[in-house]
C-alpha positions as CSV (number, residue, x, y, z in Angstrom):
1,M,9.0,8.9,-12.7
2,I,10.0,12.5,-13.2
3,K,9.9,14.4,-9.9
4,F,10.3,18.1,-9.3
5,S,10.5,19.7,-5.8
6,K,9.6,23.3,-5.3
7,L,10.9,24.7,-2.0
8,D,9.7,28.3,-2.2
9,S,6.2,29.4,-1.7
10,S,5.8,32.2,-4.2
11,L,2.9,30.4,-5.8
12,N,0.6,28.7,-3.3
13,M,0.1,25.0,-4.0
14,N,1.2,25.5,-7.7
15,Y,-2.4,25.6,-8.8
16,K,-1.3,26.7,-12.3
17,F,0.5,23.4,-12.7
18,F,-2.5,21.4,-11.7
19,L,-4.9,23.5,-13.9
20,T,-2.6,22.6,-16.8
21,L,-3.4,18.9,-16.3
22,L,-7.1,19.6,-15.8
23,C,-7.2,21.5,-19.1
24,I,-5.3,18.8,-21.0
25,A,-7.3,15.8,-19.6
26,P,-10.7,16.6,-21.3
27,F,-9.1,16.8,-24.7
28,A,-7.1,13.6,-24.4
29,H,-8.4,10.8,-26.5
30,S,-10.6,8.1,-24.9
31,T,-10.5,5.8,-27.9
32,N,-10.9,2.0,-27.7
33,C,-7.3,0.8,-27.9
34,T,-8.3,-2.8,-28.4
35,K,-10.6,-2.2,-31.4
36,P,-9.6,-4.9,-33.9
37,L,-8.3,-3.9,-37.3
38,F,-10.9,-6.2,-38.9
39,E,-13.4,-8.9,-37.8
40,T,-11.7,-12.1,-36.6
41,K,-11.7,-14.8,-39.2
42,A,-12.4,-18.5,-38.7
43,Y,-9.5,-21.0,-38.9
44,S,-9.6,-24.4,-40.6
45,N,-10.3,-27.4,-38.3
46,S,-7.7,-29.6,-40.1
47,K,-4.0,-29.3,-39.7
48,D,-3.4,-30.9,-43.1
49,I,-6.1,-29.1,-45.3
50,S,-6.6,-25.4,-45.9
51,D,-10.0,-24.0,-46.9
52,I,-9.5,-21.8,-50.0
53,S,-12.0,-19.7,-52.0
54,A,-11.6,-17.2,-54.8
55,D,-13.5,-15.7,-57.8
56,Q,-11.0,-17.2,-60.2
57,S,-8.3,-19.8,-59.9
58,K,-5.8,-21.5,-62.3
59,I,-2.9,-23.8,-62.3
60,T,0.1,-22.2,-64.0
61,S,2.3,-25.3,-63.6
62,K,2.4,-28.5,-61.7
63,D,2.8,-27.0,-58.2
64,L,2.0,-23.3,-58.9
65,F,-1.5,-22.0,-58.2
66,E,-2.9,-18.5,-58.9
67,L,-6.0,-17.3,-57.2
68,S,-7.6,-13.9,-57.8
69,G,-10.7,-11.9,-56.7
70,N,-12.0,-12.0,-53.1
71,V,-9.4,-14.6,-52.1
72,E,-10.0,-16.2,-48.7
73,V,-7.5,-18.7,-47.2
74,S,-8.2,-20.4,-43.9
75,S,-5.6,-22.8,-42.5
76,F,-5.2,-24.4,-39.0
77,D,-2.9,-21.6,-37.8
78,Y,-3.7,-18.5,-39.9
79,A,-6.4,-16.8,-42.0
80,L,-5.9,-14.5,-44.9
81,S,-7.8,-12.5,-47.5
82,A,-6.4,-10.7,-50.5
83,N,-7.1,-9.6,-54.1
84,Q,-4.5,-12.1,-55.4
85,F,-2.8,-15.1,-53.9
86,N,-0.1,-17.3,-55.5
87,I,0.8,-20.7,-54.0
88,N,4.1,-22.6,-54.6
89,K,3.7,-26.1,-53.2
90,T,7.3,-27.1,-54.1
91,E,8.8,-24.4,-52.1
92,N,6.0,-24.4,-49.5
93,S,5.5,-20.7,-49.9
94,A,2.9,-18.2,-51.1
95,Q,2.5,-14.6,-52.0
96,G,-0.4,-12.2,-51.6
97,L,-1.2,-8.9,-53.3
98,G,-3.7,-6.1,-52.6
99,N,-6.0,-5.4,-49.6
100,I,-4.4,-8.1,-47.4
101,N,-6.0,-9.0,-44.1
102,F,-3.9,-11.5,-42.2
103,Q,-4.3,-13.0,-38.7
104,D,-2.7,-15.7,-36.5
105,S,-2.7,-16.3,-32.8
106,E,-0.5,-13.3,-32.1
107,I,-1.2,-10.6,-34.7
108,K,-3.5,-9.0,-37.2
109,I,-2.0,-7.2,-40.2
110,L,-3.3,-5.0,-43.0
111,G,-0.9,-4.7,-45.9
112,K,-0.4,-4.4,-49.6
113,K,2.0,-7.3,-50.2
114,V,2.9,-10.4,-48.2
115,S,5.3,-13.4,-48.7
116,L,4.7,-16.6,-46.7
117,T,6.9,-19.5,-46.1
118,K,6.6,-22.5,-43.7
119,E,9.5,-24.2,-42.1
120,S,9.3,-26.9,-39.4
121,E,5.6,-26.2,-38.9
122,I,6.3,-22.5,-38.2
123,L,4.8,-19.9,-40.6
124,N,7.1,-17.0,-41.5
125,Y,5.8,-13.9,-43.1
126,E,7.1,-10.6,-44.6
127,F,4.7,-7.6,-45.2
128,D,5.2,-4.4,-47.1
129,S,3.7,-1.2,-45.7
130,P,1.7,-3.0,-43.0
131,T,-0.6,-1.7,-40.3
132,F,-0.7,-4.2,-37.5
133,Q,-2.0,-5.1,-34.1
134,I,-0.2,-7.5,-31.7
135,Y,-3.1,-8.0,-29.4
136,K,-1.5,-10.2,-26.7
137,D,1.0,-7.4,-26.0
138,N,-1.4,-4.5,-26.8
139,I,0.9,-3.1,-29.5
140,N,-0.6,-1.2,-32.5
141,G,1.6,0.1,-35.2
142,K,2.7,0.9,-38.8
143,A,5.9,0.0,-40.5
144,E,7.7,0.1,-43.8
145,K,8.2,-3.7,-43.4
146,I,7.4,-6.4,-40.9
147,S,8.8,-9.9,-41.0
148,G,8.9,-12.8,-38.5
149,N,6.6,-15.4,-37.0
150,K,4.6,-16.0,-33.9
151,N,7.8,-16.0,-31.8
152,I,9.8,-13.1,-33.1
153,K,8.8,-10.1,-35.2
154,S,11.2,-7.5,-36.8
155,L,9.9,-4.1,-37.9
156,T,11.7,-1.6,-40.2
157,N,11.0,2.2,-39.9
158,A,8.2,1.6,-37.6
159,S,5.8,3.5,-35.3
160,I,4.1,1.7,-32.4
161,S,1.7,2.6,-29.6
162,S,-0.9,1.1,-27.3
163,C,-3.3,3.8,-28.6
164,D,-5.4,3.8,-31.7
165,I,-2.6,3.9,-34.3
166,N,-4.6,6.2,-36.6
167,N,-5.0,8.8,-33.9
168,P,-2.4,8.0,-31.1
169,D,-1.8,10.1,-28.0
170,W,1.7,8.8,-27.9
171,L,3.9,7.2,-30.5
172,L,7.3,5.5,-30.5
173,N,9.2,5.9,-33.8
174,A,12.2,3.8,-34.5
175,S,14.4,2.7,-37.4
176,T,14.2,-1.0,-36.2
177,I,12.0,-2.7,-33.6
178,K,12.2,-6.3,-32.5
179,I,9.3,-8.0,-30.6
180,D,10.6,-11.1,-28.9
181,H,7.7,-13.1,-27.4
182,I,10.0,-15.9,-26.3
183,N,12.0,-13.7,-24.0
184,N,9.1,-11.3,-23.3
185,K,11.2,-8.3,-24.5
186,G,10.9,-5.4,-27.0
187,Y,14.0,-3.8,-28.5
188,A,14.2,-0.6,-30.6
189,E,17.0,1.5,-32.2
190,N,17.2,5.2,-33.0
191,T,14.0,5.9,-31.1
192,Q,11.9,9.0,-30.7
193,L,8.9,9.2,-28.3
194,N,6.2,11.7,-29.2
195,F,3.4,12.8,-26.9
196,F,0.5,14.6,-28.5
197,G,2.8,15.1,-31.5
198,V,5.6,16.7,-29.5
199,P,8.9,14.8,-29.3
200,I,9.8,14.4,-25.6
201,F,12.4,11.7,-25.6
202,Y,15.3,10.5,-27.8
203,S,17.5,7.4,-27.4
204,P,19.8,5.4,-29.7
205,Y,18.6,2.2,-28.0
206,L,15.6,1.2,-25.9
207,D,14.3,-2.1,-24.5
208,W,11.3,-2.9,-22.4
209,T,9.3,-5.8,-21.0
210,L,6.2,-6.8,-23.0
211,K,4.3,-8.3,-20.1
212,G,4.8,-8.3,-16.3
213,K,8.1,-7.6,-14.6
214,G,11.2,-7.5,-16.7
215,T,14.7,-6.2,-16.7
216,G,15.2,-2.7,-18.0
217,F,15.4,1.0,-17.1
218,L,12.5,2.7,-15.3
219,F,11.6,6.4,-15.8
220,P,14.2,8.6,-14.1
221,K,13.4,11.0,-11.2
222,I,14.5,14.6,-11.2
223,S,14.0,17.0,-8.2
224,S,15.4,20.2,-6.8
225,Y,15.9,21.0,-3.1
226,T,17.6,23.4,-0.7
227,N,20.5,22.0,1.3
228,I,21.5,22.7,4.9
229,N,23.6,25.7,3.7
230,G,20.5,27.3,2.1
231,E,21.8,26.5,-1.4
232,K,19.7,25.2,-4.3
233,A,20.7,21.8,-5.5
234,N,19.4,19.1,-7.9
235,Q,18.8,15.4,-7.7
236,F,18.8,13.0,-10.7
237,N,18.0,9.4,-10.1
238,I,18.3,6.7,-12.8
239,P,16.7,3.4,-11.7
240,Y,17.4,0.0,-13.4
241,F,15.3,-3.0,-12.6
242,V,16.6,-6.6,-12.9
243,N,14.2,-9.5,-12.9
244,F,16.2,-12.6,-12.1
245,A,13.2,-14.9,-11.9
246,S,9.6,-14.9,-10.7
247,D,10.8,-15.1,-7.1
248,R,13.6,-12.6,-7.0
249,D,14.5,-9.2,-8.4
250,I,16.7,-6.1,-7.7
251,L,16.3,-2.4,-8.3
252,L,19.6,-0.6,-8.9
253,S,19.8,3.2,-8.9
254,L,22.4,5.9,-9.5
255,N,21.2,8.7,-7.3
256,H,23.2,11.9,-8.1
257,L,23.0,14.9,-5.7
258,S,24.6,17.9,-7.3
259,D,25.9,19.2,-3.9
260,R,27.1,15.9,-2.4
261,G,28.0,13.4,-5.1
262,S,26.6,10.1,-6.4
263,S,24.9,7.5,-4.2
264,Y,24.7,3.9,-5.4
265,E,21.5,2.2,-4.3
266,A,20.3,-1.4,-4.5
267,S,17.0,-3.0,-3.3
268,Y,16.9,-6.8,-3.5
269,R,13.8,-8.9,-2.9
270,Q,13.5,-12.7,-2.8
271,L,10.7,-15.2,-2.0
272,I,12.0,-18.3,-0.2
273,Y,10.1,-21.4,-1.3
274,P,9.3,-24.4,0.9
275,N,12.0,-27.1,1.5
276,K,12.7,-29.8,4.1
277,E,13.5,-27.3,6.8
278,L,11.2,-24.4,5.8
279,D,7.6,-23.7,4.8
280,N,8.2,-20.3,3.1
281,G,9.9,-17.0,3.7
282,R,10.8,-13.6,2.3
283,W,14.1,-11.6,2.2
284,E,14.4,-7.9,1.4
285,L,17.7,-6.0,1.4
286,K,18.3,-2.3,0.8
287,F,21.8,-0.8,0.6
288,N,22.7,2.8,-0.3
289,F,26.3,4.1,-0.4
290,L,27.7,7.6,-1.1
291,D,31.5,7.7,-1.3
292,N,33.0,10.8,0.4
293,D,30.1,13.4,0.7
294,K,31.3,16.7,-0.7
295,I,29.9,18.6,2.2
296,S,30.7,16.4,5.2
297,N,33.7,14.7,3.7
298,N,32.4,11.4,5.1
299,D,31.0,8.2,3.6
300,R,27.2,8.1,3.9
301,W,25.3,4.8,3.9
302,L,22.0,3.0,4.7
303,I,21.3,-0.6,5.2
304,D,17.8,-2.1,5.7
305,N,17.8,-5.9,5.9
306,K,14.5,-7.8,6.5
307,L,14.2,-11.5,6.7
308,N,11.1,-13.5,7.5
309,L,11.1,-17.3,7.7
310,N,8.2,-19.6,8.5
311,F,9.6,-23.0,9.5
312,S,6.1,-24.4,10.1
313,D,2.6,-23.1,10.9
314,K,3.9,-22.9,14.6
315,S,7.4,-21.4,14.1
316,N,8.5,-18.1,12.7
317,L,11.7,-16.1,12.6
318,S,11.8,-12.4,11.8
319,L,15.0,-10.3,11.5
320,N,15.1,-6.6,10.8
321,N,18.3,-4.6,10.7
322,F,17.9,-0.9,10.0
323,R,21.0,1.4,10.2
324,V,22.4,4.5,8.7
325,S,25.8,6.1,8.8
326,D,24.8,9.2,10.8
327,K,21.7,10.9,12.3
328,D,21.3,13.4,9.5
329,Y,21.3,10.8,6.6
330,F,17.5,11.0,6.0
331,R,17.6,14.8,5.9
332,D,20.7,15.1,3.7
333,I,20.7,12.1,1.4
334,M,17.1,10.8,1.3
335,L,15.7,14.3,1.4
336,E,12.9,13.1,3.7
337,G,13.0,15.9,6.2
338,S,13.1,15.2,10.0
339,S,10.0,13.1,10.6
340,K,12.0,9.9,11.5
341,E,13.4,9.9,15.0
342,R,14.3,6.3,15.9
343,L,15.4,3.3,13.8
344,I,14.5,0.0,15.5
345,S,16.4,-3.2,14.6
346,N,15.0,-6.4,16.1
347,L,15.1,-10.2,16.1
348,K,11.9,-12.1,16.8
349,L,11.4,-15.8,17.2
350,N,7.9,-17.3,17.8
351,S,7.2,-21.0,18.2
352,T,4.7,-23.4,19.9
353,I,6.2,-26.3,21.7
354,Q,3.8,-28.9,23.3
355,D,1.0,-26.3,23.5
356,I,3.4,-23.7,25.1
357,D,3.8,-20.5,23.1
358,V,7.4,-19.4,23.2
359,N,8.3,-15.9,22.0
360,F,11.8,-14.3,21.9
361,L,12.6,-10.6,21.1
362,S,15.7,-8.6,21.0
363,E,15.9,-5.0,19.8
364,S,18.1,-2.0,19.6
365,E,17.7,1.6,18.5
366,Q,19.6,4.2,16.5
367,L,18.6,7.9,17.0
368,V,18.2,10.0,13.9
369,N,17.4,13.7,13.3
370,S,16.3,15.1,16.7
371,G,15.1,11.8,18.1
372,V,15.2,11.1,21.9
373,S,16.4,7.8,23.3
374,Q,13.8,5.5,24.8
375,Y,14.0,2.1,26.6
376,T,14.7,-0.9,24.3
377,R,14.2,-4.5,25.0
378,S,17.6,-6.0,24.5
379,G,16.3,-9.4,25.4
380,Q,12.8,-10.7,26.1
381,I,11.4,-14.2,26.4
382,E,7.7,-15.1,26.9
383,L,6.1,-18.4,27.7
384,A,2.3,-18.7,27.6
385,K,0.0,-21.7,28.1
386,K,-3.7,-22.3,28.5
387,I,-4.3,-24.8,31.3
388,E,-7.5,-26.9,31.2
389,I,-8.9,-27.6,34.7
390,K,-11.8,-29.9,35.4
391,N,-15.2,-28.2,36.2
392,L,-13.9,-24.9,34.8
393,H,-15.7,-23.9,31.6
394,N,-12.7,-21.8,30.4
395,P,-9.0,-22.5,30.8
396,L,-6.5,-20.7,33.1
397,N,-4.2,-18.4,31.2
398,F,-0.6,-18.6,32.4
399,S,2.3,-16.5,31.1
400,F,5.8,-15.7,32.1
401,L,7.5,-12.6,30.6
402,S,11.2,-11.7,31.3
403,T,12.5,-8.5,29.7
404,K,15.9,-6.8,29.9
405,F,15.6,-3.0,29.5
406,N,18.5,-0.9,28.3
407,H,18.8,2.9,27.8
408,H,21.4,5.0,26.1
409,D,21.3,7.4,29.0
410,S,23.3,5.7,31.8
411,T,21.5,7.8,34.5
412,K,18.2,6.0,33.6
413,T,17.2,3.0,35.6
414,Q,18.1,-0.2,33.8
415,G,17.5,-3.9,34.6
416,T,15.4,-7.0,34.1
417,R,11.7,-7.3,34.8
418,N,10.2,-10.7,35.4
419,L,6.4,-11.0,35.2
420,T,4.3,-14.0,36.1
421,Q,0.6,-13.7,35.3
422,I,-2.4,-16.0,35.9
423,S,-5.9,-15.1,34.8
424,H,-9.3,-16.7,34.4
425,Q,-12.4,-15.5,32.7
426,H,-15.9,-16.8,33.0
427,K,-19.0,-15.9,30.9
428,S,-22.6,-17.0,31.1
429,S,-25.9,-16.0,29.6
430,K,-29.5,-16.7,30.3
431,N,-32.8,-15.1,29.2
432,G,-31.0,-12.1,27.7
433,V,-28.9,-11.5,30.8
434,N,-25.2,-11.8,30.4
435,F,-22.7,-12.1,33.2
436,G,-18.9,-12.1,33.1
437,A,-16.1,-12.3,35.6
438,K,-12.3,-12.0,35.3
439,V,-9.6,-12.4,37.9
440,S,-5.9,-11.7,37.2
441,L,-2.9,-12.2,39.4
442,V,0.4,-10.6,38.6
443,A,3.8,-11.0,40.3
444,A,6.5,-8.6,39.2
445,D,10.2,-9.0,40.1
446,Y,12.7,-6.2,39.2
447,N,16.4,-7.0,39.1
448,I,17.9,-3.5,38.8
449,K,21.4,-3.0,37.3
450,N,22.0,0.4,38.8
451,G,19.7,0.4,41.8
452,N,17.9,-1.7,44.4
453,D,15.9,-4.8,43.4
454,V,12.2,-4.6,44.1
455,D,9.2,-6.8,43.6
456,R,5.4,-6.4,43.6
457,F,2.3,-8.5,43.7
458,S,-1.1,-7.3,42.5
459,Y,-4.4,-8.7,41.5
460,D,-7.4,-7.4,39.5
461,V,-11.1,-8.3,39.7
462,N,-13.7,-7.4,37.1
463,L,-17.4,-8.3,37.3
464,N,-19.7,-7.2,34.6
465,S,-23.3,-7.8,33.5
466,T,-25.5,-6.7,30.6
467,I,-29.2,-7.1,29.8
468,N,-30.3,-7.3,26.2
469,L,-33.7,-5.7,25.5
470,E,-35.4,-5.0,22.2
471,R,-38.6,-3.9,20.7
472,E,-40.1,-3.3,17.2
473,I,-40.7,0.3,16.1
474,S,-41.8,2.1,13.0
475,I,-40.2,5.1,11.4
476,N,-41.9,6.6,8.4
477,N,-43.9,3.4,8.1
478,K,-40.7,1.4,7.8
479,P,-40.1,-1.4,10.4
480,Y,-37.0,-1.2,12.7
481,I,-35.8,-3.0,15.8
482,Q,-34.6,-0.9,18.7
483,T,-32.2,-2.5,21.2
484,L,-31.5,-1.3,24.8
485,V,-28.5,-2.7,26.7
486,P,-27.9,-1.5,30.3
487,K,-24.4,-2.3,31.5
488,I,-22.8,-2.5,34.9
489,S,-19.2,-3.3,35.8
490,Y,-17.4,-3.5,39.1
491,M,-13.6,-3.3,39.2
492,Y,-11.2,-3.8,42.1
493,S,-7.4,-3.6,42.4
494,P,-5.7,-2.8,45.8
495,I,-3.8,0.3,46.5
496,N,-0.1,-0.3,45.9
497,N,2.5,2.6,46.1
498,Q,4.7,2.2,43.1
499,S,6.9,5.3,43.4
500,N,10.0,3.1,44.1
501,Y,9.4,1.0,41.0
502,P,11.0,1.8,37.7
503,N,8.8,2.7,34.7
504,F,10.1,1.0,31.6
505,D,7.0,0.9,29.3
506,S,4.0,2.5,30.9
507,E,2.2,5.6,29.5
508,I,-1.2,7.1,30.3
509,M,-4.0,5.9,28.0
510,T,-6.6,8.0,26.3
511,Q,-9.8,7.2,28.2
512,T,-12.8,6.0,26.2
513,Y,-16.3,4.7,26.8
514,D,-15.2,1.1,26.4
515,N,-12.4,1.6,28.9
516,L,-14.8,2.7,31.6
517,F,-15.8,-0.9,32.1
518,I,-12.2,-2.2,32.2
519,G,-10.7,0.5,34.3
520,K,-7.3,0.4,32.6
521,K,-5.3,3.6,32.9
522,F,-1.8,2.7,31.8
523,T,-0.2,0.9,28.9
524,G,2.6,-1.6,29.6
525,F,3.1,-3.4,32.9
526,D,5.1,-1.1,35.2
527,R,2.2,0.9,36.4
528,V,-1.0,-0.7,37.8
529,V,-3.8,1.6,38.8
530,N,-5.6,0.8,42.0
531,K,-9.4,0.9,41.7
532,N,-12.5,0.3,43.6
533,A,-15.2,1.4,41.3
534,F,-18.3,0.5,39.3
535,A,-19.3,1.8,35.9
536,L,-22.8,2.2,34.5
537,G,-23.7,2.6,30.9
538,V,-26.6,2.3,28.4
539,E,-26.3,1.4,24.7
540,S,-29.0,1.5,22.1
541,E,-29.2,0.7,18.5
542,I,-31.9,1.1,15.8
543,I,-31.6,-1.6,13.2
544,D,-33.3,-1.9,9.8
545,D,-35.5,-4.9,10.1
546,D,-35.1,-5.8,6.4
547,S,-31.3,-5.3,5.8
548,Q,-30.2,-5.7,9.5
549,D,-28.0,-2.6,9.0
550,E,-27.5,-0.3,12.0
551,F,-29.3,2.9,11.5
552,V,-28.6,4.7,14.8
553,T,-26.2,3.8,17.5
554,M,-26.1,5.6,20.9
555,Y,-24.3,5.2,24.2
556,I,-23.7,7.0,27.5
557,G,-21.6,5.9,30.5
558,Q,-19.8,7.0,33.7
559,K,-17.6,5.5,36.3
560,F,-18.1,6.0,40.0
561,N,-15.1,5.7,42.3
562,L,-15.2,4.3,45.9
563,N,-11.5,5.3,46.5
564,N,-10.4,8.9,46.9
565,T,-6.9,8.3,45.5
566,E,-5.3,6.5,42.5
567,T,-1.9,5.8,41.0
568,D,-0.3,8.4,38.7
569,L,2.5,7.8,36.2
570,S,5.2,8.5,38.8
571,G,3.8,5.6,40.9
572,S,2.5,7.8,43.7
573,Q,-1.1,8.2,44.9
574,I,-3.0,11.3,43.8
575,S,-6.5,12.6,44.7
576,L,-9.4,11.1,42.8
577,D,-12.8,12.5,42.1
578,N,-15.8,10.4,43.2
579,S,-16.9,10.1,39.5
580,S,-15.3,10.1,36.1
581,N,-16.2,12.2,33.1
582,I,-19.3,11.2,31.2
583,F,-18.8,9.6,27.9
584,T,-21.6,9.8,25.3
585,G,-21.9,9.4,21.6
586,I,-24.3,9.0,18.7
587,S,-23.8,7.8,15.1
588,F,-26.3,7.3,12.4
589,K,-26.5,6.5,8.7
590,L,-28.6,8.1,6.1
591,S,-28.3,6.5,2.7
592,D,-24.7,7.2,1.7
593,M,-23.9,9.4,4.6
594,N,-22.5,8.5,8.0
595,F,-22.4,10.9,11.0
596,S,-20.8,10.4,14.4
597,H,-20.4,12.7,17.4
598,N,-18.6,11.7,20.6
599,I,-18.3,13.8,23.7
600,E,-16.3,13.4,27.0
601,F,-18.1,15.7,29.4
602,N,-16.7,16.9,32.7
603,P,-19.6,17.3,35.2
604,R,-17.4,19.3,37.6
605,T,-16.7,22.1,35.2
606,N,-19.8,21.6,33.0
607,K,-17.5,21.7,30.0
608,S,-16.5,19.2,27.4
609,S,-13.0,17.7,27.9
610,R,-13.0,16.1,24.5
611,I,-15.1,16.3,21.4
612,E,-14.7,14.1,18.3
613,S,-17.1,14.4,15.3
614,G,-17.1,13.1,11.8
615,I,-19.1,13.1,8.6
616,N,-18.5,10.6,5.8
617,F,-20.3,10.6,2.4
618,S,-19.4,7.7,0.1
619,K,-20.7,6.5,-3.2
620,G,-18.2,3.6,-3.4
621,M,-14.5,3.1,-3.7
622,N,-12.6,6.3,-4.4
623,K,-15.8,8.4,-4.3
624,F,-16.0,9.8,-0.8
625,I,-15.5,12.8,1.4
626,D,-14.5,12.5,5.1
627,V,-14.5,15.4,7.6
628,S,-13.4,14.9,11.2
629,Y,-13.2,17.4,14.0
630,L,-11.2,16.9,17.3
631,K,-11.1,19.1,20.3
632,D,-8.8,17.8,23.0
633,T,-5.7,19.8,24.2
634,E,-6.0,21.5,20.8
635,E,-8.6,21.8,18.1
636,S,-7.9,20.2,14.7
637,L,-9.8,19.5,11.5
638,K,-9.1,16.8,9.0
639,L,-10.6,16.5,5.5
640,S,-10.0,13.9,2.9
641,T,-11.9,13.4,-0.4
642,V,-11.6,11.5,-3.6
643,F,-13.9,12.2,-6.6
644,S,-13.9,12.3,-10.4
645,P,-15.0,15.6,-11.9
646,I,-14.7,14.3,-15.5
647,T,-14.4,10.8,-17.0
648,N,-11.0,9.2,-16.4
649,L,-9.8,12.0,-14.1
650,E,-9.5,11.3,-10.3
651,V,-8.8,14.0,-7.7
652,A,-7.6,13.0,-4.2
653,Y,-7.1,15.6,-1.5
654,S,-6.4,15.7,2.2
655,I,-5.6,18.4,4.7
656,N,-4.8,18.4,8.4
657,R,-5.4,21.8,10.0
658,S,-4.7,23.0,13.5
659,L,-7.6,25.4,14.4
660,T,-5.8,26.4,17.6
661,Q,-2.8,27.6,15.7
662,S,-4.6,28.5,12.5
663,L,-2.0,26.5,10.7
664,N,-2.2,23.8,8.0
665,N,0.0,20.9,9.4
666,K,-0.1,18.9,6.1
667,Q,-1.7,19.0,2.7
668,T,-1.7,16.4,-0.1
669,L,-3.3,16.8,-3.5
670,G,-3.2,14.1,-6.1
671,L,-4.6,14.1,-9.7
672,S,-4.7,10.9,-11.6
673,Y,-5.7,10.7,-15.3
674,E,-6.0,7.5,-17.2
675,S,-6.8,7.0,-20.9
676,C,-6.8,3.7,-22.7
677,C,-3.1,3.9,-23.6
678,W,-1.4,6.2,-21.1
679,A,-1.8,7.5,-17.6
680,S,-0.5,10.3,-15.5
681,R,-0.3,11.1,-11.8
682,V,0.5,14.4,-10.2
683,V,1.1,14.8,-6.5
684,Y,1.5,18.0,-4.5
685,E,2.5,17.8,-0.8
686,K,3.2,20.5,1.8
687,E,4.4,19.9,5.3
688,L,7.6,21.8,6.2
689,N,8.3,22.6,2.6
690,E,6.1,22.1,-0.5
691,S,6.9,19.9,-3.4
692,Y,5.2,18.4,-6.4
693,A,5.9,15.4,-8.6
694,I,4.6,14.1,-11.8
695,E,4.8,10.7,-13.5
696,F,3.6,9.5,-16.9
697,I,3.0,5.9,-17.8
698,F,2.9,4.9,-21.4
699,K,1.1,1.6,-21.4
700,G,3.1,-1.1,-23.1
701,L,6.4,0.6,-22.5
702,G,6.8,-0.4,-18.8
703,S,5.9,1.3,-15.6
704,T,7.4,3.5,-12.8
705,S,8.3,3.2,-9.2
706,P,5.5,3.0,-6.6
707,N,6.5,6.1,-4.6
708,L,3.7,8.4,-5.6
709,R,1.1,5.7,-5.3
710,E,2.2,4.8,-1.8
711,K,2.4,8.5,-0.8
712,L,-1.2,9.0,-1.7
713,K,-2.3,5.8,0.1
714,N,-0.4,6.9,3.3
715,N,-1.6,10.5,3.3
716,I,-5.3,10.0,2.3
717,P,-7.2,7.5,4.5
718,N,-9.3,4.9,2.7
719,Y,-7.8,5.8,-0.7
720,H,-7.1,3.0,-3.1
721,P,-5.1,4.2,-6.1
722,S,-6.6,2.8,-9.3
723,L,-4.2,4.3,-11.8
724,Y,-2.6,1.7,-14.1
725,D,0.8,0.7,-12.8
């Protein structure tokens, strides 16, 4: 991959660069790369007898035969046609002259002259001025000479491509080329790579993998950037891939930063196969090291070690160790900006022992860039079991969770929280009426390291019921089914002042329609909202009677509070309105278009507290446009689309814009073009700075790193890169 980064904004989005690709793409060839040189000939059914025909034949001596005129030879392992064909049975050899068509299981060749010999049941050949097609490896070419057999082929003064060899988009010229099918490798000396007739690459030596993963150099990466001193600098990255076996490989890179020095990088991957102690597993290790940074005068390094082991279908071990030398490593060395704030390392062990689920977790954090420290779970153990009790339709759910919380800030409350929970849920249904009940008991004990120990007991009751109603309707003479589902839920949890309790892991949740009927306000376990309320709602669907697809979906709901106070994040009681906001929404589907509109309405102010709308138009994978609007504390608009304006060219674009600030938070534009023998991907990205990158893939000569493909997947929702890799 060749990557360029542009840090100034003199030309908005580098449109000229993308227009260049758009102009080239329509004129690029779309030939059939696999078109055979000639029609496939039939082989002989006998290993011992060849089928031979010719206009004329004569025996010049005891074991010498001369055939001429429309010669056709069909043996068990090859077929040949020529103007003239001479056979020497004594030497087990033959020669062909004029208009030669030759084929075996690996190759088709057109030539003027051929010599054939057979040794140990292997047919060897040598052609003069051949045009050939190695179809298994998608290699087309011409040469001054080609010699070899089904295992190894040697070419002299040759040109090869995966394109139509008579009109190639790209062409590799070399003084010698060796195609080694046994080792799945290609080798070339004194090479020149031409793209649309223009030389773009020279090398005295080149090797590549014919099929699949293989050892060899990947395309380099070049970029430019502005360092912390405001100076322009360049990056040059040379990756080398080593394929040890089908289950393990390593990517080695020399990453040179002109202002800081050279960083040595390694990424190792290994699959761990089953044995007596293990079902399967995976190990990934990434290590980067820069010796004596020219600017900071310090060594800079990164280590990312991931291990996952499945001892059985009931036991799993996961280890993740992610560390860097200093907080500015990603900004200075990885050139990733300041988006990362915390690196989490953890150890997880999950197992089931005699129907008891046992889970262990230990984690630590490292702050990077401008990250702010948060609580970490230095040790956590969880036990969970379902207890079957006679005359109860559903089991009791029992769990014990003990967590030790640490914080880098010594003034923060630290300690161990022990939670014991018991819950039971019951559901029943009769004549379209559904009833559910859930009771939960929670005991929390806090052993505080730098404060007073506290404990708490709480319980939660939830009763709910729905009625399923439906009727048949007709819209434009088409049959539909309309459902109507009234809902009611009652929730109760006693008032419990929690201002003296620490808050290790609770945050306020975004309220939704579904949450009305649960009454949950906080994440985590340290804050429990008191409630004495019931929620009412109505849901309705219009369903296509033929396809059973949902045509229209609607809902509306509101919660009514019997308390006048509730718990806030500090643990204290605050005043509470007698009713919640009203949540309502509608979505419908028209052919290939989907529309949704959801509103949280505040009846006390007669204004919307939150609006979320979206439109999606899709004609299949990578043929869509998504537009979403959100009004909450701020207004924002998101758009993403993928389409093909011309054959073989794919455009992917996304933008996240703050309407409140009139600012584009992030933009991504990707263009992907693929012909039958080469492909290209261009990606533009703008967040804090703008950059663009381009990669070319010459099919048959290897691939590139997955960076651009992954960037498009991450930045454009529902996008599935289809470019050849």
